[in-house]
MARFI-468042 format. One record per atom (N, C-alpha, C): atom name; x, z, y; residue number from 0. Coordinates in steps of 0.02 Angstrom, whole numbers, plus 50000, padded with zeros to 5 digits. Last residue first. Layout:
N
@a CA c1 X c3 Z c2 Y k NUM
...
***
This chain:
71
@a N c1 50110 c3 49760 c2 52316 k 70
@a CA c1 50099 c3 49733 c2 52382 k 70
@a C c1 50025 c3 49728 c2 52397 k 70
@a N c1 50174 c3 49813 c2 52200 k 69
@a CA c1 50113 c3 49843 c2 52226 k 69
@a C c1 50100 c3 49825 c2 52301 k 69
@a N c1 50232 c3 49735 c2 52061 k 68
@a CA c1 50238 c3 49733 c2 52132 k 68
@a C c1 50172 c3 49760 c2 52162 k 68
@a N c1 50293 c3 49807 c2 51918 k 67
@a CA c1 50230 c3 49783 c2 51948 k 67
@a C c1 50238 c3 49789 c2 52023 k 67
@a N c1 50391 c3 49794 c2 51782 k 66
@a CA c1 50395 c3 49799 c2 51853 k 66
@a C c1 50337 c3 49765 c2 51886 k 66
@a N c1 50352 c3 49885 c2 51632 k 65
@a CA c1 50346 c3 49819 c2 51671 k 65
@a C c1 50354 c3 49835 c2 51747 k 65
@a N c1 50342 c3 50000 c2 51563 k 64
@a CA c1 50406 c3 49982 c2 51594 k 64
@a C c1 50408 c3 49918 c2 51631 k 64
@a N c1 50221 c3 49938 c2 51454 k 63
@a CA c1 50257 c3 49998 c2 51476 k 63
@a C c1 50325 c3 49974 c2 51508 k 63
@a N c1 50133 c3 49796 c2 51521 k 62
@a CA c1 50171 c3 49826 c2 51466 k 62
@a C c1 50209 c3 49888 c2 51497 k 62
@a N c1 49977 c3 49818 c2 51607 k 61
@a CA c1 50045 c3 49793 c2 51602 k 61
@a C c1 50082 c3 49831 c2 51550 k 61
@a N c1 49818 c3 49813 c2 51511 k 60
@a CA c1 49864 c3 49842 c2 51562 k 60
@a C c1 49934 c3 49810 c2 51554 k 60
@a N c1 49679 c3 49750 c2 51477 k 59
@a CA c1 49747 c3 49725 c2 51464 k 59
@a C c1 49792 c3 49752 c2 51520 k 59
@a N c1 49558 c3 49808 c2 51517 k 58
@a CA c1 49571 c3 49801 c2 51445 k 58
@a C c1 49644 c3 49776 c2 51427 k 58
@a N c1 49568 c3 49811 c2 51652 k 57
@a CA c1 49552 c3 49872 c2 51620 k 57
@a C c1 49570 c3 49866 c2 51544 k 57
@a N c1 49716 c3 49711 c2 51683 k 56
@a CA c1 49647 c3 49724 c2 51694 k 56
@a C c1 49633 c3 49791 c2 51654 k 56
@a N c1 49868 c3 49682 c2 51789 k 55
@a CA c1 49825 c3 49689 c2 51727 k 55
@a C c1 49755 c3 49696 c2 51739 k 55
@a N c1 49922 c3 49656 c2 51908 k 54
@a CA c1 49919 c3 49727 c2 51889 k 54
@a C c1 49881 c3 49736 c2 51822 k 54
@a N c1 49903 c3 49518 c2 51917 k 53
@a CA c1 49972 c3 49544 c2 51918 k 53
@a C c1 49977 c3 49618 c2 51900 k 53
@a N c1 49808 c3 49407 c2 51873 k 52
@a CA c1 49797 c3 49481 c2 51866 k 52
@a C c1 49866 c3 49514 c2 51864 k 52
@a N c1 49856 c3 49278 c2 51894 k 51
@a CA c1 49790 c3 49296 c2 51919 k 51
@a C c1 49782 c3 49372 c2 51922 k 51
@a N c1 49979 c3 49283 c2 51833 k 50
@a CA c1 49976 c3 49261 c2 51901 k 50
@a C c1 49907 c3 49280 c2 51932 k 50
@a N c1 49950 c3 49330 c2 51706 k 49
@a CA c1 49988 c3 49376 c2 51751 k 49
@a C c1 49988 c3 49349 c2 51823 k 49
@a N c1 49880 c3 49216 c2 51658 k 48
@a CA c1 49847 c3 49285 c2 51661 k 48
@a C c1 49884 c3 49326 c2 51712 k 48
@a N c1 49976 c3 49113 c2 51664 k 47
@a CA c1 49915 c3 49108 c2 51708 k 47
@a C c1 49883 c3 49179 c2 51714 k 47
@a N c1 50070 c3 49158 c2 51575 k 46
@a CA c1 50092 c3 49146 c2 51643 k 46
@a C c1 50026 c3 49144 c2 51687 k 46
@a N c1 49990 c3 49165 c2 51455 k 45
@a CA c1 50022 c3 49227 c2 51485 k 45
@a C c1 50039 c3 49215 c2 51557 k 45
@a N c1 49955 c3 49034 c2 51433 k 44
@a CA c1 49905 c3 49083 c2 51447 k 44
@a C c1 49932 c3 49144 c2 51478 k 44
@a N c1 50081 c3 48979 c2 51411 k 43
@a CA c1 50040 c3 48955 c2 51473 k 43
@a C c1 49985 c3 49003 c2 51488 k 43
@a N c1 50115 c3 49038 c2 51292 k 42
@a CA c1 50156 c3 49048 c2 51354 k 42
@a C c1 50118 c3 49027 c2 51415 k 42
@a N c1 50014 c3 48992 c2 51208 k 41
@a CA c1 50020 c3 49065 c2 51222 k 41
@a C c1 50060 c3 49076 c2 51286 k 41
@a N c1 50046 c3 48853 c2 51202 k 40
@a CA c1 49980 c3 48877 c2 51227 k 40
@a C c1 49985 c3 48951 c2 51249 k 40
@a N c1 50177 c3 48858 c2 51148 k 39
@a CA c1 50166 c3 48827 c2 51215 k 39
@a C c1 50100 c3 48853 c2 51246 k 39
@a N c1 50155 c3 48921 c2 51024 k 38
@a CA c1 50200 c3 48952 c2 51076 k 38
@a C c1 50187 c3 48926 c2 51140 k 38
@a N c1 50075 c3 48821 c2 50961 k 37
@a CA c1 50049 c3 48893 c2 50974 k 37
@a C c1 50092 c3 48928 c2 51030 k 37
@a N c1 50157 c3 48718 c2 50953 k 36
@a CA c1 50096 c3 48710 c2 50997 k 36
@a C c1 50072 c3 48777 c2 51012 k 36
@a N c1 50330 c3 48771 c2 50964 k 35
@a CA c1 50269 c3 48750 c2 50927 k 35
@a C c1 50211 c3 48744 c2 50980 k 35
@a N c1 50466 c3 48690 c2 51060 k 34
@a CA c1 50423 c3 48746 c2 51037 k 34
@a C c1 50367 c3 48719 c2 50993 k 34
@a N c1 50541 c3 48605 c2 51139 k 33
@a CA c1 50568 c3 48625 c2 51072 k 33
@a C c1 50530 c3 48683 c2 51044 k 33
@a N c1 50502 c3 48555 c2 51262 k 32
@a CA c1 50528 c3 48625 c2 51262 k 32
@a C c1 50556 c3 48644 c2 51192 k 32
@a N c1 50466 c3 48427 c2 51221 k 31
@a CA c1 50511 c3 48436 c2 51280 k 31
@a C c1 50543 c3 48505 c2 51276 k 31
@a N c1 50371 c3 48450 c2 51118 k 30
@a CA c1 50433 c3 48416 c2 51105 k 30
@a C c1 50486 c3 48427 c2 51162 k 30
@a N c1 50272 c3 48515 c2 51195 k 29
@a CA c1 50309 c3 48554 c2 51142 k 29
@a C c1 50372 c3 48517 c2 51124 k 29
@a N c1 50228 c3 48417 c2 51281 k 28
@a CA c1 50257 c3 48478 c2 51308 k 28
@a C c1 50300 c3 48514 c2 51256 k 28
@a N c1 50179 c3 48322 c2 51188 k 27
@a CA c1 50233 c3 48304 c2 51234 k 27
@a C c1 50272 c3 48363 c2 51261 k 27
@a N c1 50072 c3 48396 c2 51134 k 26
@a CA c1 50128 c3 48376 c2 51094 k 26
@a C c1 50189 c3 48358 c2 51133 k 26
@a N c1 49994 c3 48407 c2 51250 k 25
@a CA c1 50019 c3 48470 c2 51219 k 25
@a C c1 50078 c3 48451 c2 51175 k 25
@a N c1 49957 c3 48274 c2 51269 k 24
@a CA c1 49995 c3 48307 c2 51319 k 24
@a C c1 50027 c3 48368 c2 51291 k 24
@a N c1 49884 c3 48250 c2 51150 k 23
@a CA c1 49949 c3 48215 c2 51163 k 23
@a C c1 49990 c3 48246 c2 51216 k 23
@a N c1 49777 c3 48338 c2 51179 k 22
@a CA c1 49822 c3 48352 c2 51120 k 22
@a C c1 49885 c3 48317 c2 51127 k 22
@a N c1 49718 c3 48270 c2 51286 k 21
@a CA c1 49748 c3 48339 c2 51297 k 21
@a C c1 49796 c3 48356 c2 51239 k 21
@a N c1 49681 c3 48153 c2 51219 k 20
@a CA c1 49731 c3 48148 c2 51275 k 20
@a C c1 49762 c3 48221 c2 51285 k 20
@a N c1 49588 c3 48198 c2 51130 k 19
@a CA c1 49647 c3 48168 c2 51102 k 19
@a C c1 49704 c3 48166 c2 51159 k 19
@a N c1 49531 c3 48362 c2 51181 k 18
@a CA c1 49520 c3 48286 c2 51178 k 18
@a C c1 49588 c3 48261 c2 51151 k 18
@a N c1 49512 c3 48503 c2 51074 k 17
@a CA c1 49541 c3 48469 c2 51130 k 17
@a C c1 49529 c3 48395 c2 51124 k 17
@a N c1 49480 c3 48665 c2 51011 k 16
@a CA c1 49459 c3 48596 c2 51018 k 16
@a C c1 49491 c3 48564 c2 51077 k 16
@a N c1 49568 c3 48772 c2 50900 k 15
@a CA c1 49542 c3 48755 c2 50967 k 15
@a C c1 49522 c3 48681 c2 50964 k 15
@a N c1 49587 c3 48921 c2 50798 k 14
@a CA c1 49583 c3 48849 c2 50808 k 14
@a C c1 49558 c3 48837 c2 50879 k 14
@a N c1 49709 c3 49042 c2 50747 k 13
@a CA c1 49644 c3 49024 c2 50780 k 13
@a C c1 49642 c3 48949 c2 50787 k 13
@a N c1 49794 c3 49169 c2 50662 k 12
@a CA c1 49780 c3 49100 c2 50672 k 12
@a C c1 49714 c3 49089 c2 50701 k 12
@a N c1 49860 c3 49308 c2 50747 k 11
@a CA c1 49811 c3 49284 c2 50700 k 11
@a C c1 49802 c3 49209 c2 50713 k 11
@a N c1 50001 c3 49415 c2 50759 k 10
@a CA c1 49967 c3 49355 c2 50779 k 10
@a C c1 49919 c3 49334 c2 50727 k 10
@a N c1 50005 c3 49590 c2 50783 k 9
@a CA c1 50015 c3 49533 c2 50734 k 9
@a C c1 49973 c3 49475 c2 50761 k 9
@a N c1 50078 c3 49729 c2 50829 k 8
@a CA c1 50042 c3 49674 c2 50854 k 8
@a C c1 50057 c3 49616 c2 50815 k 8
@a N c1 50081 c3 49903 c2 50816 k 7
@a CA c1 50097 c3 49840 c2 50781 k 7
@a C c1 50051 c3 49784 c2 50803 k 7
@a N c1 50051 c3 50028 c2 50864 k 6
@a CA c1 50066 c3 49975 c2 50913 k 6
@a C c1 50086 c3 49910 c2 50882 k 6
@a N c1 50112 c3 50100 c2 50722 k 5
@a CA c1 50073 c3 50110 c2 50781 k 5
@a C c1 50097 c3 50059 c2 50830 k 5
@a N c1 50113 c3 49995 c2 50575 k 4
@a CA c1 50149 c3 50038 c2 50624 k 4
@a C c1 50102 c3 50043 c2 50684 k 4
@a N c1 50010 c3 50001 c2 50430 k 3
@a CA c1 50029 c3 49966 c2 50493 k 3
@a C c1 50063 c3 50017 c2 50542 k 3
@a N c1 50064 c3 50024 c2 50270 k 2
@a CA c1 50030 c3 50057 c2 50326 k 2
@a C c1 50055 c3 50023 c2 50388 k 2
@a N c1 50031 c3 49955 c2 50111 k 1
@a CA c1 50069 c3 49958 c2 50172 k 1
@a C c1 50030 c3 49987 c2 50227 k 1
@a N c1 50042 c3 50000 c2 49943 k 0
@a CA c1 50001 c3 50001 c2 49999 k 0
@a C c1 50041 c3 50000 c2 50060 k 0
***
């Protein structure tokens, strides 16, 4: 029996729908950066989330020790 560590964060597979053009753009980005499609999508989501919510939200607080600008 395995016991999950406290704070253990595991990725889960998910699916998404996209037009053929959007999918081709995603493939071009991943080739350019040498990453997977999942990594590209996740990175873009994180950048946009922290741009919009620099102090986090009620359900997604900043990571412990993160430098948060309080301007």
